C-alpha positions as CSV (number, residue, x, y, z in Angstrom):
1,M,15.6,-26.9,-62.7
2,E,19.1,-27.6,-64.0
3,M,21.7,-28.5,-61.4
4,K,24.6,-26.1,-61.1
5,Q,28.0,-27.6,-61.9
6,K,30.3,-27.9,-59.0
7,I,33.9,-26.5,-58.9
8,L,36.0,-27.9,-56.1
9,V,39.0,-25.7,-55.2
10,T,41.8,-27.2,-53.1
11,G,44.3,-25.0,-51.2
12,S,41.7,-22.3,-50.9
13,N,43.7,-20.2,-48.4
14,G,46.6,-19.7,-50.7
15,Q,47.0,-16.7,-53.0
16,L,45.1,-18.2,-56.0
17,G,42.5,-19.9,-53.8
18,K,41.7,-16.6,-52.1
19,E,41.4,-14.8,-55.4
20,L,39.1,-17.5,-56.7
21,Q,36.9,-16.9,-53.6
22,Q,36.9,-13.2,-54.3
23,I,35.5,-13.6,-57.8
24,A,33.3,-16.6,-57.3
25,S,30.2,-14.5,-56.9
26,S,30.6,-13.2,-60.5
27,F,30.1,-16.8,-61.6
28,P,26.7,-17.6,-60.1
29,Y,26.0,-20.5,-62.5
30,F,28.6,-22.6,-60.6
31,D,28.6,-24.0,-57.1
32,F,32.0,-23.5,-55.5
33,I,33.4,-25.7,-52.8
34,F,36.5,-24.1,-51.3
35,L,38.7,-26.5,-49.2
36,S,41.7,-25.3,-47.3
37,R,44.7,-27.4,-46.3
38,A,42.9,-28.0,-42.9
39,D,39.7,-29.2,-44.7
40,L,41.5,-31.3,-47.2
41,P,45.3,-32.1,-46.9
42,I,45.8,-33.3,-50.4
43,H,48.2,-36.0,-49.3
44,D,45.4,-37.6,-47.2
45,F,44.2,-39.9,-50.0
46,E,41.3,-41.4,-48.1
47,K,40.0,-38.0,-47.3
48,I,40.1,-37.0,-50.9
49,K,38.0,-40.0,-51.9
50,N,35.4,-39.1,-49.2
51,I,35.2,-35.5,-50.3
52,F,34.5,-36.6,-53.9
53,K,31.8,-39.0,-52.7
54,T,30.2,-36.1,-50.7
55,H,30.4,-33.4,-53.3
56,H,30.6,-35.0,-56.8
57,P,32.3,-32.0,-58.4
58,Q,32.5,-31.6,-62.2
59,Y,35.8,-29.6,-61.9
60,V,38.7,-29.6,-59.6
61,I,41.1,-26.6,-59.5
62,N,44.2,-27.8,-57.6
63,C,45.7,-24.7,-55.9
64,A,47.2,-26.8,-53.1
65,A,50.9,-27.0,-53.1
66,Y,54.1,-27.1,-51.0
67,T,55.4,-23.6,-51.9
68,A,58.3,-23.0,-49.4
69,V,61.0,-23.1,-52.1
70,D,64.0,-22.9,-49.8
71,K,62.5,-25.1,-47.0
72,A,61.9,-27.8,-49.6
73,E,65.6,-28.4,-49.9
74,T,65.5,-30.0,-46.5
75,E,61.9,-31.3,-46.7
76,K,62.2,-33.2,-49.9
77,E,59.9,-36.1,-49.0
78,L,57.0,-33.8,-47.9
79,A,57.4,-31.5,-51.0
80,S,57.4,-34.6,-53.2
81,K,54.3,-36.1,-51.5
82,I,52.2,-32.8,-51.8
83,N,53.5,-31.5,-55.2
84,G,54.0,-34.9,-56.8
85,K,52.2,-38.0,-55.6
86,A,49.1,-36.2,-54.3
87,V,48.6,-34.6,-57.7
88,G,48.6,-38.0,-59.3
89,V,46.0,-39.2,-56.8
90,L,43.8,-36.2,-57.4
91,A,44.1,-36.6,-61.2
92,S,43.3,-40.3,-61.0
93,I,40.1,-39.7,-58.8
94,C,39.0,-37.0,-61.3
95,K,39.3,-39.5,-64.1
96,E,37.3,-42.1,-62.2
97,Q,34.6,-39.6,-61.4
98,Y,34.5,-38.0,-64.9
99,C,35.6,-34.7,-63.4
100,K,37.8,-32.2,-65.2
101,F,41.2,-31.6,-63.5
102,I,43.1,-28.2,-63.6
103,H,46.4,-28.2,-61.9
104,I,48.8,-25.2,-61.3
105,S,52.5,-25.6,-61.9
106,T,55.5,-23.3,-62.1
107,D,58.4,-21.8,-64.1
108,Y,60.7,-23.6,-61.7
109,V,60.4,-26.8,-63.8
110,F,63.0,-25.0,-66.2
111,D,66.6,-24.4,-65.4
112,G,66.6,-20.7,-66.3
113,T,69.4,-20.9,-68.8
114,A,67.2,-20.0,-71.9
115,I,67.5,-16.8,-73.9
116,V,64.1,-17.0,-75.5
117,P,60.7,-17.5,-73.7
118,Y,60.0,-21.1,-72.7
119,K,57.3,-22.9,-74.6
120,E,55.3,-25.7,-73.1
121,D,57.4,-28.3,-74.9
122,S,60.8,-26.8,-74.0
123,P,63.1,-29.2,-72.2
124,T,62.5,-29.2,-68.4
125,N,65.5,-29.3,-66.0
126,P,64.5,-28.2,-62.5
127,Q,67.4,-26.8,-60.3
128,S,65.6,-27.1,-57.0
129,V,63.7,-29.7,-54.9
130,Y,60.6,-27.6,-55.2
131,G,61.0,-27.4,-59.1
132,A,61.6,-31.2,-59.3
133,S,58.5,-31.9,-57.1
134,K,56.3,-29.7,-59.3
135,L,57.6,-31.4,-62.4
136,E,56.8,-34.7,-60.8
137,G,53.2,-33.5,-60.2
138,E,52.8,-32.5,-63.9
139,K,54.0,-35.9,-65.0
140,Q,51.8,-37.8,-62.5
141,A,48.7,-35.7,-63.5
142,L,49.1,-36.4,-67.3
143,Q,50.1,-40.1,-66.7
144,C,47.1,-40.8,-64.4
145,N,44.7,-38.6,-66.3
146,P,45.7,-37.5,-69.9
147,D,42.6,-35.2,-69.9
148,S,44.3,-33.0,-67.2
149,L,44.9,-29.3,-67.9
150,I,48.1,-27.9,-66.4
151,I,48.9,-24.2,-66.1
152,R,52.5,-23.2,-65.5
153,T,52.9,-19.7,-64.1
154,S,55.6,-17.4,-62.6
155,W,56.2,-14.8,-60.0
156,V,52.7,-15.0,-58.5
157,Y,51.5,-12.1,-56.2
158,S,48.2,-10.9,-54.8
159,E,46.6,-9.1,-51.9
160,F,46.8,-12.3,-49.9
161,G,49.6,-14.3,-48.2
162,K,53.3,-13.8,-48.6
163,N,54.7,-12.5,-51.9
164,F,57.2,-10.1,-53.4
165,V,54.8,-7.2,-53.7
166,K,53.7,-7.3,-50.1
167,T,57.3,-7.7,-48.9
168,M,58.4,-4.7,-51.0
169,L,55.5,-2.6,-49.6
170,K,56.7,-3.3,-46.1
171,L,60.4,-2.7,-46.8
172,L,59.8,0.5,-48.9
173,S,57.7,2.0,-46.0
174,E,60.2,1.0,-43.3
175,K,63.7,1.3,-44.8
176,E,65.7,4.1,-46.3
177,E,67.6,1.7,-48.6
178,I,67.1,-1.8,-49.8
179,S,68.9,-4.1,-52.3
180,V,67.1,-6.2,-55.0
181,V,68.5,-8.7,-57.5
182,N,68.7,-7.5,-61.1
183,D,69.9,-10.6,-62.9
184,Q,66.8,-12.8,-62.5
185,V,64.4,-12.0,-65.3
186,G,60.7,-13.1,-65.7
187,S,57.1,-12.0,-65.9
188,P,54.9,-11.3,-62.8
189,T,51.5,-13.0,-62.5
190,Y,48.7,-11.2,-60.6
191,A,46.8,-14.1,-59.0
192,K,43.4,-12.5,-59.7
193,D,44.2,-12.5,-63.5
194,L,45.1,-16.1,-63.3
195,A,41.9,-16.9,-61.4
196,E,39.8,-15.2,-64.0
197,A,41.7,-17.1,-66.8
198,I,41.0,-20.4,-65.1
199,L,37.3,-19.7,-64.8
200,Q,37.2,-18.5,-68.4
201,I,38.5,-21.9,-69.5
202,I,35.7,-23.6,-67.5
203,V,33.1,-21.2,-68.8
204,S,34.2,-21.6,-72.4
205,E,33.9,-25.4,-72.2
206,N,30.3,-24.9,-71.3
207,L,29.4,-22.7,-74.2
208,P,28.1,-24.8,-77.1
209,A,29.2,-22.2,-79.7
210,D,32.7,-21.8,-78.2
211,R,35.3,-23.0,-80.6
212,H,37.8,-23.6,-77.9
213,G,36.2,-26.0,-75.4
214,W,38.3,-28.3,-73.1
215,Q,41.8,-28.8,-74.5
216,P,43.9,-30.8,-72.1
217,G,47.7,-30.5,-71.8
218,I,50.2,-27.9,-70.5
219,Y,49.8,-24.1,-70.9
220,N,51.9,-21.2,-69.8
221,Y,50.3,-18.2,-68.2
222,S,51.6,-14.9,-66.8
223,N,51.1,-11.2,-67.3
224,E,52.7,-9.6,-70.3
225,G,56.1,-8.0,-70.1
226,I,59.7,-9.0,-69.2
227,I,61.4,-7.5,-66.1
228,S,63.9,-8.2,-63.4
229,W,63.0,-8.3,-59.7
230,Y,64.8,-4.9,-59.4
231,D,62.5,-3.5,-62.1
232,F,59.5,-4.9,-60.2
233,A,60.6,-3.2,-57.0
234,V,61.2,0.1,-58.7
235,A,57.7,0.0,-60.3
236,I,56.2,-0.6,-56.8
237,K,58.2,2.2,-55.3
238,E,57.1,4.7,-58.0
239,M,53.4,3.7,-57.8
240,I,53.3,4.2,-54.0
241,G,55.6,7.3,-54.0
242,S,58.2,5.8,-51.7
243,Q,61.5,7.7,-51.1
244,C,63.4,4.5,-50.3
245,R,66.6,4.0,-52.4
246,I,66.8,0.7,-54.2
247,N,70.2,-0.8,-55.1
248,Q,70.7,-3.4,-57.8
249,I,72.7,-6.5,-56.8
250,P,73.6,-9.7,-58.5
251,T,72.1,-13.0,-57.3
252,S,75.5,-14.0,-56.0
253,Q,75.1,-11.3,-53.3
254,Y,71.8,-12.8,-52.2
255,P,72.4,-16.5,-51.8
256,T,69.4,-18.8,-51.0
257,P,69.3,-22.5,-50.2
258,A,67.3,-23.2,-53.4
259,K,68.6,-22.0,-56.8
260,R,66.3,-19.6,-58.6
261,P,66.0,-19.7,-62.5
262,A,67.9,-16.7,-63.9
263,Y,65.5,-16.5,-66.8
264,S,61.8,-17.4,-66.2
265,V,60.0,-15.9,-69.2
266,L,57.2,-18.1,-70.5
267,D,55.8,-18.1,-74.0
268,K,52.1,-17.6,-73.7
269,S,51.0,-17.9,-77.3
270,K,49.5,-21.3,-76.9
271,I,46.9,-20.3,-74.2
272,Q,46.1,-17.2,-76.2
273,K,45.5,-19.1,-79.5
274,A,44.1,-22.4,-78.2
275,I,41.8,-21.1,-75.5
276,G,41.4,-17.5,-76.4
277,I,42.8,-16.1,-73.1
278,E,43.7,-12.4,-73.2
279,L,46.8,-11.3,-71.2
280,K,47.1,-8.1,-69.2
281,D,50.2,-6.0,-69.0
282,W,52.1,-6.5,-65.8
283,K,52.1,-2.8,-64.8
284,E,48.3,-2.5,-65.3
285,S,47.8,-5.5,-63.0
286,L,50.3,-4.3,-60.4
287,A,48.4,-1.0,-60.2
288,T,45.1,-2.9,-59.7
289,C,46.6,-5.0,-56.9
290,L,48.1,-1.9,-55.2
291,D,44.8,-0.2,-55.3
292,S,43.1,-3.2,-53.7
293,L,45.8,-3.2,-50.9
294,K,45.2,0.5,-50.1
């Protein structure tokens, strides 16, 4: 009997990790090992080596990250260790163990001053500690293991954890009036869609007739459509039938410790052409997520 290939998922209690857990049963030809931050703090390098010795995975999907964007401004060292150095260590161990490495990155590696969607080779220029730490992780991964596959994504939400959609649902049900910024533009990403895309990449590599296979490098991924946070909030309001009034405000009226990119639109043509990933419309995916939350 042929042994199942093992997929090790780090940061399994985060949004993407949880979504991967939800859909894992649809991929019975893989053995999944889900490790939370408690099971595997990815900055504990000895523990990482021991986990590999125990499980011998064929794939690692690194969903572990320091994601507190504003807090990172005062916890630079910790953000850098988790999002930067630890990624390099994971990538190196994957190379030693002949294991494929998939790492998740962010639109925050860009400065948000573009007027056309960012391509994978667009110049990076992070404006926050979080963005700089994630860029460091990308560099470390590709330097330590050129066979790494990195997916940059934006505006991630899901049924799990803290995110914009869940915050809006709470506010729209409790408040008569809220204000949302209208001058930050991007594309939302439903974490379930991203989880499915990642597993599609792994599946396609295992199909002998598939013309795509494993193609390392950086890829952009999000749902289709370009909106502002205000547009996003209005769509949520309409879908749940809330009577709350939503006011548009500029970013200057909602200051945060970390600077957010004003323009976060990613060009996804590479992942579509090179790997054959199909993208869903943001509204369709939002409706699916809201249904799941009911």
